[in-house]
C-alpha positions in Angstrom: 19.3 2.7 -4.0 20.5 1.7 -7.5 19.6 -1.9 -6.7 16.0 -0.9 -5.9 15.7 1.1 -9.1 17.1 -1.8 -11.1 14.6 -4.2 -9.5 11.7 -1.9 -10.2 12.8 -1.5 -13.8 13.0 -5.3 -14.2 9.5 -5.7 -12.8 8.2 -3.1 -15.1 9.7 -4.9 -18.1 8.6 -8.3 -17.0 4.9 -7.5 -16.4 3.9 -7.1 -20.0 5.6 -10.4 -20.9 3.4 -12.1 -18.3 0.3 -10.4 -19.7 -0.7 -8.9 -16.3 -4.5 -8.4 -16.1 -6.0 -5.2 -14.8 -5.5 -4.8 -11.0 -9.2 -4.3 -10.3 -10.2 -7.9 -11.1 -11.7 -10.3 -8.7 -9.1 -12.9 -7.5 -6.0 -10.6 -7.8 -3.6 -10.5 -4.9 -1.1 -7.6 -4.2 1.9 -7.9 -1.9 4.0 -5.0 -0.8 4.9 -2.6 2.0 2.3 -0.8 4.1 2.2 1.6 7.0 -1.0 2.3 8.8 -0.8 4.7 11.7 0.0 1.9 14.1 1.3 -1.1 12.1 4.2 -1.1 9.6 5.2 -4.2 7.6 4.0 -6.7 5.0 0.9 -5.4 3.1 -1.6 -7.8 1.4 -4.6 -6.8 -0.6 -7.1 -9.2 -2.2 -9.8 -8.1 -4.8 -13.0 -10.1 -4.3 -14.6 -8.4 -7.2 -14.1 -5.0 -9.1 -15.9 -3.1 -6.3 -14.9 -5.0 -3.1 -11.5 -5.8 -1.6 -9.8 -6.7 1.7 -6.4 -5.5 2.8 -4.2 -6.1 5.8 -0.8 -4.9 7.1 1.0 -7.3 9.4 4.2 -6.3 11.2 5.7 -4.2 13.9 3.3 -2.2 16.1 4.1 1.5 16.3 3.0 3.6 19.3 3.8 7.3 19.9 6.3 7.7 17.1 8.6 4.8 17.8 8.9 1.2 16.7 9.3 -1.4 19.4 10.6 -4.8 18.0 8.8 -6.8 20.6 5.4 -5.4 19.6 3.5 -6.9 16.7 0.2 -6.1 15.2 -2.3 -6.5 12.4 -4.5 -3.8 10.8 -7.1 -5.1 8.4 -9.9 -3.6 6.4 -12.8 -4.4 4.0 -13.1 -1.8 1.3 -15.7 -0.7 -1.2 -13.8 0.5 -4.3 -14.8 3.3 -6.7 -12.9 3.9 -9.9 -12.9 7.6 -10.9 -10.7 7.6 -13.9 -10.5 4.5 -16.0 -7.4 4.7 -18.3 -6.7 2.8 -21.4 -5.9 -0.5 -19.5 -2.7 1.0 -18.2 -3.8 3.2 -15.4 -6.8 4.0 -13.2 -7.4 6.3 -10.3 -10.0 5.7 -7.6 -11.0 5.9 -4.0 -12.1 3.4 -1.4 -14.4 3.5 1.7 -14.4 0.9 4.4 -14.1 -0.3 7.9 -11.5 -2.2 9.7 -9.9 -3.2 12.9 -6.5 -3.4 14.6 -4.9 -5.6 17.1 -1.4 -5.3 18.6 0.4 -7.2 21.4 3.6 -6.7 23.3 5.7 -9.9 24.1 7.9 -8.4 26.8 5.2 -7.0 29.0 2.0 -8.9 28.4 -0.3 -6.2 27.0 -2.4 -5.5 24.0 -4.3 -2.9 22.1 -7.5 -3.3 20.0 -9.6 -0.9 18.1 -11.6 -0.2 15.0 -11.3 2.4 12.2 -13.0 3.9 9.2 -11.0 4.2 5.9 -11.2 6.7 3.2 -8.5 6.2 0.6 -7.2 7.4 -2.7 -5.3 5.0 -5.0 -3.6 4.9 -8.3 -3.3 1.5 -10.1 -0.7 1.2 -12.8 -1.9 -1.9 -14.7 1.1 -1.9 -17.1 3.7 -2.5 -14.3 1.3 -3.9 -12.2 1.7 -1.6 -9.2 -0.6 0.4 -7.0 0.0 3.3 -4.6 -2.5 4.4 -2.1 -2.9 6.8 0.8 -5.6 6.4 3.5 -7.3 8.6 6.1 -8.0 6.3 9.0 -9.9 7.8 12.0 -9.5 5.2 14.8 -11.3 4.4 18.0 -9.3 2.4 20.5 -11.5 0.0 22.4 -8.8 -1.4 24.7 -5.2 -0.2 25.2 -3.0 -1.2 28.1 0.4 -0.3 26.4 2.8 2.0 28.2 0.7 4.1 30.5 -1.7 1.6 31.9 -5.3 0.8 31.0 -7.0 3.2 28.6 -10.4 2.6 26.9 -12.5 4.4 24.3 -9.8 6.8 23.0 -10.5 8.5 19.7 -7.8 9.5 17.3 -8.8 11.6 14.2 -5.4 12.4 12.7 -4.4 9.1 11.2 -2.8 8.6 7.8 -1.6 5.4 6.2 0.0 4.4 2.9 0.6 1.3 0.7 2.6 0.2 -2.2 1.9 -3.2 -3.8 3.0 -5.4 -6.7 0.1 -7.5 -8.2 0.1 -11.1 -9.1 
């Protein structure tokens, strides 16, 4: 735990030396860890302009509370961004609205899952570090799912929460 705290401290000290621009600029890329309700792993977000971004989580596919190392997935979104509180170039707080899709596959037993989701998220961007934290509500419709219990289509899931933490370059 001390190593993680030390690494975060070094990042915080290094960012001002590099003159980190505000996070909500077009062309910025953030990398970190993300967990949507179904995929956990590498998180990437790209700002196309101050009001539009795209994000994706690529990693292990989670189903019914457990991670299975032979299942992989991607959960990607396009987001409209709204800044509520614009700080003094060190912090801003906002929300995002968007749509996305998910795809997962199992390498042991050839099967897959595909679906779409809506996204309503709250995020805090700390420009001085540069770091962002966000939490998303993600109602999902599964269009095709043949994991575990056989073929299942058009399943709705309304209790879906995800989170992200990213460092910006």
